[in-house]
Structures are given as structure tokens and as C-alpha cells.
C-alpha positions in Angstrom: 21.9 5.5 -23.9 22.1 3.5 -20.6 21.8 6.8 -18.2 18.5 8.1 -20.5 17.1 5.2 -19.9 17.8 4.6 -16.3 16.6 8.4 -15.7 13.4 7.4 -17.5 12.7 4.7 -15.5 13.4 5.9 -12.0 11.2 9.3 -13.1 8.5 6.5 -13.5 9.4 4.9 -10.2 9.4 8.4 -8.5 6.0 8.6 -9.7 4.6 4.9 -8.7 6.1 6.1 -5.2 4.5 9.3 -4.8 0.8 7.8 -6.3 0.9 4.6 -4.0 2.3 5.9 -0.8 3.0 3.4 1.6 1.8 0.5 -0.2 4.6 1.1 -3.0 7.0 -2.1 -2.8 10.0 -3.1 -5.0 7.6 -5.6 -7.5 5.6 -2.8 -8.7 9.0 -1.0 -9.8 10.4 -1.0 -13.1 14.0 -2.3 -13.6 16.7 -2.0 -16.3 18.2 -4.9 -17.1 20.4 -4.5 -19.3 20.3 -1.9 -22.6 22.4 -2.4 -26.0 22.9 0.1 -28.4 22.4 -1.7 -32.3 23.4 1.3 -34.5 22.8 4.9 -34.0 22.7 8.1 -36.7 23.1 11.6 -36.2 19.9 14.1 -37.2 19.7 17.3 -38.5 18.9 18.6 -35.4 21.9 17.2 -33.9 20.1 14.5 -31.9 20.2 10.9 -32.5 17.8 8.4 -33.8 18.8 4.9 -32.1 17.9 1.2 -32.7 18.3 -0.4 -29.2 18.1 -3.6 -27.4 16.4 -3.5 -24.2 15.8 -5.8 -21.2 13.5 -4.5 -19.0 11.7 -5.7 -16.1 7.9 -4.3 -15.9 5.6 -4.2 -12.5 2.9 -7.0 -13.1 4.1 -7.7 -16.5 7.3 -9.3 -16.0 10.3 -8.8 -18.1 10.4 -7.6 -21.7 13.2 -7.8 -24.2 12.6 -6.1 -27.3 14.4 -4.1 -30.2 13.1 -0.3 -30.6 13.9 3.3 -32.3 14.5 5.9 -29.8 15.7 9.3 -30.3 18.2 10.7 -28.0 18.7 14.6 -27.5 21.4 16.3 -25.9 20.0 18.8 -22.9 21.8 20.4 -20.0 21.0 17.3 -17.7 22.7 15.0 -20.3 21.0 12.6 -22.9 17.4 12.4 -22.9 15.5 9.9 -25.2 12.3 12.0 -26.7 9.1 10.2 -26.5 
């Protein structure tokens, strides 16, 4: 779960770097502070629906803690979050 979240954040930060070019800095990047699985249930497709407690620092918005539901799918590259 943590790796899937970190990969999503890394992808987002890479887009910021591409779009902002030389002006990109750490204050423009998203940072995963913590992620905790509250519960997970396997669905009929063999993927998982999970309730996650996440603490993430977003650019311009700041630190946010929230509990939300996410679907995770297994790919060749590991687990991914379905958007």
C-alpha cells in the first residue's frame, strides 16, 4: 500500500518537474508522511478495496490527514491505485 501511494506521488512530482522546469523546488512537491491500512477486502476481480488513513503534504495546500477508500490492482510492476 505504501509503495503504491509513493509511486503515485512520484509520478505526480515528475509531472511537476517536467512542467515547471528550472523553477521546480521542494515546496512544489507532494510528500507522503504516512499511510496506514485500516481494512481491506478482496473483490470479485481479485483486487482489493481498502480503507486507508493517509497523511500527505500537498504543495500550496499543506499537510492533510484523511481516511478514504481506494481500490488496488495487481500489475506486472506491482500494486497500483485505481483512480
